[in-house]
N, C-alpha and C positions, 0 to 999 in steps of 0.2 A: 481344413483350417480357413479356407476362403469364406465359408459361411459364418465361421466364428468372427472373423474380421468384419463381415457385413453386419452381424448382430451387434457387435460393439459400436459400429458406426451409427446404427439405428438408435441404440440406447443413448449414446452421447447426444445425438440430435434431438431426441425427445426431451432429455433433461435440459438441454440448451434452450429449446423453444419454450418449454414450460417456464423456465427462469426468465426468459425474455418478457413474458407477461408480468412477472413479479418484479422485474427491474424498473417498471414504471417509467419507460423512456430513458433508461440508463441513468436514472436519478438515485437509485439505491445501489450501493457499492457491491455487496456480495452477490446478489442475483445477477448483476452486470458482469462480474468476474466469472461466475459459473457459466453464463451465456457465452462469453468470448472463448473461454477454455473449452467448453463443450463442443462448440462448432469447430474449433481447431482439431480436437480429438476425432470428431465425426468425419471431417474431411481427410484426416490422416488415414484412418482405418478404411474409409471408402477408397482411397487411392491404393491401398494394399489389395483390396478386393479386386480392383480393376486390372491387376496383373494377370488374372486368369478368367474372370467372369466378364463377358461382354458388357460394355458400358451401358447400353440400353436396358439390358436385363437387370444389371445390378442397380441402376438408378430406379427402374420401375419397382423393384422389390423394396429398395431403401425408402422411396417416397411413399409407396402404398402402405407398407407396414408402419412407417412413421406417422402417416396421417391417422391411421386407426388408433395407434397408441396415444398420440397427442389428443385426439378427441376423447379417449377414455380418461386421460389425466385431467383434461379440462372439465369433464363431466363429474369425475370423482372429487377433485380438489379445488376447482375454481368456480363451481356453481353453474357451469354451462348447461343449458337445457337442450335436449335432443327430441325432435319430433319424428314422426313416421318417415317423412322423406329423407331426413338426415340418416336415420338408421338404415333405410333401404340403400342409400348411396354408399354407406360404409360397407354394407353387405356386398355391393357390386365391386368395390375395391378389393375386398377379401377374395371374392370369386375370381377376379382378374388375376391376382397374384397366384392363386391356386392353379388356375388353368395354365398359366405360364410355366409354373414349376412342374406340373404333372404331365403336360402334353407337348410343350415346345421342344423342338429339336435344337433350338439355339441355346438351351440351358446346358450348363456344365455340371454334370453329376459325378 
């Protein structure tokens, strides 16, 4: 269940961050509402995750996976361009999260 909470936290954070762009500095009502609610939901589920998963590990996964998903959303829906260094950096983030999950003894499985 801990990883389900973490997945919900990541999804909520991705939605909130994507809507933050669309809120245009909190001048558009509904994207602003989704942003505030999304971050609240994200932090709530992250707090549930931290009951059993160490803070550093949970945050590394949350931020790493979140960055990759937000970049994907920005590329697909907001017209962000990605060059080779950006793609390589995203690959390194994915590799780092994979190494932590597969090899770290600090992980809770």
